[in-house]
C-alpha positions in Angstrom: -67.7 34.0 98.6 -67.2 36.7 101.1 -68.7 37.0 104.5 -70.8 40.2 104.7 -70.0 40.5 108.4 -66.2 40.8 107.8 -65.6 44.5 107.6 -61.8 44.7 106.8 -59.2 44.6 109.4 -61.3 43.9 112.5 -59.4 42.2 115.2 -61.4 39.4 116.8 -59.5 39.2 120.1 -60.0 42.3 122.3 -56.4 42.6 123.6 -55.0 42.1 120.2 -55.8 45.6 119.0 -53.5 47.1 121.7 -50.7 44.6 121.0 -50.9 45.3 117.2 -50.9 49.1 117.8 -47.8 48.7 120.0 -46.1 46.4 117.4 -46.9 49.0 114.7 -45.4 51.8 116.7 -42.2 49.8 117.4 -41.9 49.0 113.7 -42.4 52.6 112.7 -39.7 53.7 115.2 -37.3 51.1 113.8 -37.6 52.5 110.2 -37.6 56.1 111.3 -41.3 56.9 110.6 -43.0 59.3 113.1 -46.3 57.6 113.8 -48.8 59.1 116.2 -51.8 57.6 118.0 -54.9 57.9 115.9 -55.0 59.2 112.4 -51.9 58.9 110.3 -53.3 59.8 106.9 -50.5 62.3 106.3 -47.9 59.6 105.9 -46.5 59.0 102.4 -47.1 55.7 100.7 -43.4 55.0 101.1 -43.5 55.6 104.9 -46.6 53.5 105.3 -45.1 50.7 103.2 -41.9 50.7 105.1 -43.8 50.3 108.4 -45.8 47.5 107.0 -42.7 45.9 105.5 -40.9 46.1 108.8 -43.9 44.4 110.6 -43.9 41.6 108.1 -40.1 41.2 108.4 -40.5 40.9 112.2 -43.3 38.4 112.0 -41.3 36.2 109.6 -38.3 36.4 112.0 -40.5 35.4 114.9 -42.0 32.5 113.0 -38.6 31.3 111.9 -37.2 31.6 115.4 -40.1 29.5 116.7 -39.3 26.7 114.3 -35.8 26.2 115.7 
């Protein structure tokens, strides 16, 4: 069952959007993808995937470091 009020990747905490955008920009910079503020629909699937992959990698590292 899905909640009809859930419209995709809405961030529930107001300050989280800015933090996630900054995190995304840092990840893009680390993998050499030129991200700009706003629309980035001109990225290739490979570029977008490498940014997302880098974000996941960093989140896993942060989680593992927090477990020590």
